[in-house]
Structures are given as structure tokens and as C-alpha cells.
Legacy VTK file of the C-alpha trace (Angstrom):
# vtk DataFile Version 3.0
C-alpha trace
ASCII
DATASET POLYDATA
POINTS 374 float
81.237 80.656 74.652
78.193 82.815 73.976
77.406 85.613 76.410
74.129 87.386 77.115
76.053 90.663 77.220
79.158 90.629 74.987
82.065 92.926 75.754
81.738 94.538 72.305
79.698 94.204 69.145
79.365 96.222 65.920
76.205 98.202 65.298
74.982 98.657 61.715
72.055 101.073 61.602
73.008 103.388 58.728
73.920 103.010 55.063
76.205 99.987 55.503
74.037 97.543 53.547
73.183 100.118 50.877
76.831 100.897 50.180
77.924 97.247 50.254
75.099 96.339 47.862
76.340 99.105 45.575
79.817 97.528 45.595
78.415 94.112 44.792
76.157 95.361 42.017
78.899 97.446 40.422
81.499 94.676 40.669
83.999 97.024 42.344
84.890 94.988 45.393
88.691 95.316 45.589
90.908 98.308 46.330
90.074 100.137 43.084
86.493 100.986 44.046
85.150 104.483 44.761
84.429 103.914 48.455
88.113 103.742 49.382
88.674 107.315 48.222
85.349 108.482 49.679
86.207 106.980 53.049
89.711 108.460 52.987
88.420 111.926 52.131
85.730 111.844 54.801
88.075 110.514 57.465
90.739 113.112 56.719
88.070 115.808 57.104
86.908 114.231 60.377
90.461 114.337 61.754
91.132 117.831 60.427
94.116 116.765 58.313
94.955 116.826 54.605
95.662 113.154 54.025
94.170 109.785 54.982
95.575 106.536 53.593
93.309 103.508 54.061
94.910 100.122 54.682
93.917 96.609 55.643
94.213 96.792 59.434
95.403 98.918 62.325
98.705 97.120 62.843
99.516 97.649 59.178
98.683 101.348 59.635
101.268 101.580 62.415
103.889 99.733 60.383
103.187 101.813 57.284
103.552 105.033 59.299
106.833 103.890 60.852
108.348 102.836 57.530
107.237 106.104 55.940
108.913 107.933 58.830
112.164 106.143 57.992
112.462 103.842 61.004
115.266 101.343 60.334
117.182 98.512 62.026
119.165 99.844 64.961
116.747 102.677 65.722
114.879 102.988 68.997
111.273 104.114 69.387
109.765 105.036 72.756
106.413 103.374 73.454
104.203 102.909 76.508
104.498 99.449 77.973
100.749 99.405 78.659
99.312 99.023 75.171
98.059 96.354 72.817
100.998 94.356 71.489
100.555 95.761 67.971
102.353 98.946 69.064
105.733 97.397 69.924
105.303 94.748 67.242
105.112 97.394 64.506
108.395 98.865 65.754
109.952 95.396 65.749
108.779 94.773 62.156
111.093 97.649 61.155
114.066 95.984 62.848
114.008 98.727 65.487
113.797 98.390 69.272
110.761 99.458 71.306
111.868 101.235 74.483
109.228 100.998 77.179
107.945 103.729 79.478
105.507 103.388 82.388
102.002 104.848 82.470
100.777 107.771 84.484
98.023 106.971 86.957
95.644 109.738 85.831
95.222 108.915 82.134
96.807 105.415 82.038
98.873 106.690 79.096
102.573 107.204 78.439
104.044 109.279 81.290
105.761 112.329 79.736
107.860 112.834 82.876
109.644 109.541 82.229
110.234 109.896 78.496
113.388 112.004 78.365
115.342 109.602 80.571
114.804 106.916 77.886
116.095 109.005 74.961
119.464 107.959 73.529
121.453 108.767 70.398
119.537 105.944 68.665
116.051 107.242 69.509
114.082 108.040 66.361
110.664 108.886 67.753
107.841 108.477 70.249
104.559 106.608 69.892
101.751 108.035 72.026
98.911 105.558 72.517
95.488 106.997 73.379
94.662 104.038 75.593
91.041 102.869 75.812
89.931 106.137 74.221
91.549 108.706 76.524
94.106 110.947 74.779
97.697 111.032 75.941
99.274 114.312 77.070
100.204 115.372 73.576
101.300 118.935 74.366
104.019 117.697 76.735
105.036 114.891 74.399
105.204 117.236 71.416
107.484 119.582 73.325
109.825 116.681 74.101
109.768 115.478 70.483
110.577 118.940 69.134
113.351 119.469 71.681
115.072 116.235 70.668
114.198 116.265 66.941
112.046 113.141 67.180
108.878 112.168 65.336
105.636 111.855 67.298
103.273 109.128 66.097
99.761 108.773 67.514
98.451 105.238 67.981
94.801 106.241 67.877
93.442 102.741 67.268
91.058 103.077 70.219
90.319 106.795 70.149
88.303 107.915 67.105
87.007 111.378 67.950
88.904 111.891 71.208
90.031 115.454 71.888
93.180 116.786 73.568
93.483 120.490 74.454
90.753 121.355 71.973
92.172 119.410 69.006
91.043 116.027 67.722
93.382 113.046 67.893
94.959 112.250 64.557
95.907 115.904 64.089
98.264 116.200 67.077
101.468 114.488 65.938
103.426 114.064 62.728
101.227 111.140 61.738
98.569 108.923 63.310
97.310 105.371 62.874
93.735 104.184 63.439
92.114 100.756 63.582
88.648 99.772 62.372
88.543 96.252 63.826
85.072 94.917 64.633
85.194 96.029 68.285
86.290 99.603 67.584
84.176 102.777 67.829
83.585 102.585 64.085
84.427 99.465 62.131
85.120 98.099 58.669
85.468 94.529 60.015
89.225 94.731 59.547
90.861 97.950 58.475
93.155 100.812 59.334
94.027 104.370 58.374
97.163 106.512 58.352
96.464 110.240 58.640
98.853 113.180 58.345
99.229 116.801 57.247
102.672 116.079 55.796
102.476 115.832 51.992
105.756 113.943 51.568
104.891 111.481 54.334
101.477 110.830 52.772
102.998 110.236 49.333
105.511 107.833 50.830
102.821 105.910 52.716
100.673 105.595 49.582
103.627 104.333 47.557
104.549 101.775 50.204
100.919 100.639 50.635
100.513 99.600 47.006
103.525 97.314 46.433
105.709 100.365 45.793
104.188 100.829 42.343
104.793 104.212 40.692
101.371 105.962 40.521
102.233 107.333 37.084
103.816 104.208 35.579
101.844 101.009 35.971
103.832 97.916 37.059
106.959 100.021 37.641
108.152 99.496 41.226
110.972 101.847 42.262
110.957 100.542 45.852
109.983 97.415 47.754
106.474 98.026 49.047
103.669 96.119 50.717
100.216 94.896 49.786
98.542 96.886 52.551
95.537 98.258 50.653
91.958 98.417 51.933
89.265 96.863 49.748
86.178 98.698 48.520
83.758 96.545 50.555
85.154 97.394 54.004
85.630 101.016 52.936
81.920 101.164 52.094
81.086 99.941 55.588
83.564 102.412 57.076
82.039 105.358 55.237
78.567 104.431 56.485
79.901 104.067 60.029
81.700 107.411 59.869
78.450 109.120 58.862
77.098 108.124 62.289
80.154 108.723 64.445
78.909 111.687 66.460
75.831 109.747 67.508
77.949 106.707 68.355
80.253 108.865 70.473
77.276 110.391 72.287
76.012 106.893 73.111
79.404 105.895 74.531
79.483 109.042 76.620
76.057 108.164 78.017
77.190 104.602 78.754
80.235 105.885 80.658
78.037 108.200 82.740
75.672 105.334 83.585
78.552 103.117 84.698
80.066 105.968 86.732
76.784 106.748 88.478
75.996 103.135 89.329
79.494 102.236 90.526
80.505 105.434 92.349
79.748 104.032 95.804
81.392 100.618 95.266
84.342 100.379 97.605
87.775 99.578 96.199
86.869 100.420 92.615
88.291 103.092 90.294
88.374 103.817 86.577
89.974 105.966 83.911
88.627 109.476 84.598
88.161 111.993 81.805
90.570 114.871 82.373
89.429 118.514 82.100
91.559 119.051 78.981
90.311 115.921 77.218
87.366 114.255 75.564
87.442 110.586 76.503
85.587 108.498 73.914
85.442 105.320 76.036
86.391 102.637 73.564
86.172 100.560 76.720
84.922 101.505 80.168
87.697 99.894 82.167
87.865 99.560 85.941
90.599 98.730 88.448
89.959 96.551 91.498
91.882 97.351 94.669
93.219 93.963 95.876
92.352 94.684 99.524
88.657 94.632 98.681
88.280 92.065 95.905
89.040 88.569 94.790
91.820 88.124 92.268
90.882 89.986 89.060
90.744 86.789 87.017
88.312 85.267 89.504
86.015 88.271 89.088
86.174 87.897 85.290
85.235 84.240 85.672
82.365 85.056 88.045
80.973 87.649 85.662
81.271 85.179 82.795
79.217 82.657 84.743
76.462 85.277 84.832
76.557 85.706 81.064
78.665 88.879 81.071
81.749 88.988 78.871
84.668 91.159 79.983
88.339 91.551 79.116
91.453 91.920 81.256
93.386 95.139 80.743
96.298 94.511 78.365
99.445 92.827 79.630
102.318 95.321 79.737
104.514 94.687 76.707
107.639 94.342 78.879
106.090 91.264 80.510
105.524 89.426 77.209
108.051 86.797 76.074
109.269 88.673 72.956
110.123 91.769 74.998
110.879 90.596 78.519
114.656 90.665 78.059
114.703 94.193 76.636
113.316 95.657 79.871
115.017 93.345 82.365
115.505 94.963 85.747
113.254 97.939 85.011
110.204 98.837 87.085
106.803 99.763 85.642
104.578 99.843 88.743
101.634 101.832 87.369
101.268 99.710 84.246
101.627 96.501 86.243
98.932 97.565 88.720
96.509 98.590 85.972
97.138 95.386 84.058
97.012 93.055 87.033
93.824 94.501 88.499
92.031 95.978 85.483
88.877 94.780 83.734
87.197 96.202 80.632
83.418 96.066 80.965
80.964 95.680 78.065
81.117 98.927 76.085
79.416 99.323 72.725
76.680 101.417 71.211
73.984 98.738 71.363
74.080 98.352 75.158
70.834 99.157 76.956
70.464 100.741 80.365
69.149 97.396 81.606
72.349 95.725 80.372
74.455 98.224 82.300
72.325 97.774 85.435
72.844 94.026 85.177
76.624 94.383 84.823
76.794 96.694 87.835
74.623 94.416 89.973
76.799 91.465 89.032
79.942 93.384 90.040
78.442 94.170 93.433
77.588 90.488 93.871
81.169 89.547 93.024
82.421 91.841 95.752
79.946 90.575 98.330
81.178 87.043 97.657
84.760 88.118 98.229
86.350 86.884 101.436
88.145 90.203 101.739
85.094 92.313 102.559
LINES 1 375
374 0 1 2 3 4 5 6 7 8 9 10 11 12 13 14 15 16 17 18 19 20 21 22 23 24 25 26 27 28 29 30 31 32 33 34 35 36 37 38 39 40 41 42 43 44 45 46 47 48 49 50 51 52 53 54 55 56 57 58 59 60 61 62 63 64 65 66 67 68 69 70 71 72 73 74 75 76 77 78 79 80 81 82 83 84 85 86 87 88 89 90 91 92 93 94 95 96 97 98 99 100 101 102 103 104 105 106 107 108 109 110 111 112 113 114 115 116 117 118 119 120 121 122 123 124 125 126 127 128 129 130 131 132 133 134 135 136 137 138 139 140 141 142 143 144 145 146 147 148 149 150 151 152 153 154 155 156 157 158 159 160 161 162 163 164 165 166 167 168 169 170 171 172 173 174 175 176 177 178 179 180 181 182 183 184 185 186 187 188 189 190 191 192 193 194 195 196 197 198 199 200 201 202 203 204 205 206 207 208 209 210 211 212 213 214 215 216 217 218 219 220 221 222 223 224 225 226 227 228 229 230 231 232 233 234 235 236 237 238 239 240 241 242 243 244 245 246 247 248 249 250 251 252 253 254 255 256 257 258 259 260 261 262 263 264 265 266 267 268 269 270 271 272 273 274 275 276 277 278 279 280 281 282 283 284 285 286 287 288 289 290 291 292 293 294 295 296 297 298 299 300 301 302 303 304 305 306 307 308 309 310 311 312 313 314 315 316 317 318 319 320 321 322 323 324 325 326 327 328 329 330 331 332 333 334 335 336 337 338 339 340 341 342 343 344 345 346 347 348 349 350 351 352 353 354 355 356 357 358 359 360 361 362 363 364 365 366 367 368 369 370 371 372 373
């Protein structure tokens, strides 16, 4: 179905075509081209770290980071239940078990107060997801990780440029993973990045990414690796996108302010509020409907769709999905379940106009007026 206002769309207004044309004209279109290294260098500088390792998508970036960290069958890794399924899936790829923790209501992220009760002798590390662009409470999580000798991995797929306590995400844990899927803040179409300050971890990730081939001995493979490399073409797009990231972040900040201003007096409506210690980059401006004042969330999504406005439900909690439902049987995750069951992500991308946002907000008000509950 085509929508008048899509929930997300890439915006190419910089050097994307120029750099891609350069790839095509030079013939360097696979992972050996110059733009991979240029993109890695620029992204590492953006995140304030020494190393960036480009790979073919964000899920691969998570898996690569976990394998480089030494996660093995029998290990446990603590993850928020409210996240895109790639987070627990990457843990599962390693033969390890994702252990789920509820969200906190303020940031919608992993609740640090609940983490320590989930740590066992098998716990290897913690994955902090910066959900929808708001950073998790990394200071508290880092203290827990250090106290228990655990790694701390940032899933920053949705949070390019977000800031926590004055530091940019990607520089806050032992390692971080980013996604550059087409709906992300900057995109390569498909793509991912592992970033870290740890030299040994970076070397391990690079070795694993390229089929485990020794960098100094062609076709010699001392370990079993993966074909997780990024090609030159998407890296060229990524570099051009990164050159514009501050402007793109400013646009998203303006969009969030417009939504907040136009929806502030709508009864029974709340959203993910930027905390004083954070910079929220609003990958998605997501709202929560209070059931006493609205139709069922899915009905509202359908009503908006009928008006040409595409939206998305907030992610299902991982513990409710068939592959993971047995691992969390009997546990309660009330915050995540409320956010998921009543949450909607509104159109959020750099090409939105103020008229588009006005139309979305008017349509939301109409949905509420049609509700039998008000």
C-alpha cells in the first residue's frame, strides 16, 4: 500500500550520487574499494573511538561484536525485552541465552534497577539498547558491568548521534553496533558498523568479518569467520550521509518539537521525553495511547492508514515472541507490555514538512474524537 505520508524514507541531498558514480566509473564496487575505509574512518571519528568496522547490516554488527567478545553456547546475556528482535537473535546465533529485563517508564530503555537480579554465574554481559533514539542509562549500567566483570555492548542501531551524560553513544561501552538500514537516521540501504576503543576487540572483529582470513597471508584462514563485509557502493552512500548528519539531526529535533507542541493538549497521550542528561535523536517519534481515552491501538493505526498516513506499532516485547516465550515464562514485564500494546511510531524522517506533521496531528485528533471512550 502506498501512503501519502510514509513512516520513514531516505533523503539523498548530498554527495551520494557523486560517490556512487565514482565507484561505478572506477570499477571498485565490492568490499575492496576506498569508500569502505573512508566511511570507517569518518564514523570512528564521529563516535569518538579508535576503530570502526563496517559490515553488511546491523544484525551482523551485533553478532560480530558478540562473537568478538567471546560469547559462547551456555552463556547468558542480559537484554531489554522491548527491542527489535535482532538484539536477542544475535545472542541466540552465538548459542547463548538472552535474559530479558523490563523497561523503565522514563526512557523506555533497559531498567538498571532490575539488571542485577538477573545476573547469574553464566552471565557474560549486558546489551543496552538506545531505543528509538533515546540513550539508555549507561552510567548505571557501566557500574553494574564493572562490578560483576561483564561486558557492556551498546545496540545503537537507532541512535546515531545520541548523547548520554555528555558523551556520544558508541563510545560508552566496550563496543557498540549501529545499523544503516534505509529507515535509519543515516543509511547505506543495508549496512552496519561495529565501533570500539579496544584494539584487540577491533582486530578480532575484522578477522571474523572477512572469512577469518589472515590479513598478512592471503587465503590463509586460522579461524572460522564470516562473510560480513560491507561493499564499496553502500559505503559511498554512507560517507555522503555522514557528511550531513548534524543537519539531519537538527531536522529530527525540529520535527520532535513540532509534534510535541501540536499534541501537548491531547488527552490520554504521552511520548518518550528527552531526559536532562540526554540528547534524544528521535529515530522515531513514538507515542503511547492511554486505553481509557482511545480505541484499541491497532484500530488507530488502521484509521490513520485510511487517511494516507503510515505508522508502526511499537516493537513486540521479545519475551512475547514464539522463539523466546518459554524462556521468560511466568515473568512480568508490565512497562514493556504497556508501551508495546499501546505505542505507535509516527512518521519521522528528514523530508517531512510542517504541513505533513500538521496533517498527522489533525488525523490523530480525529481518531480520538471518533473513539467511543471520549
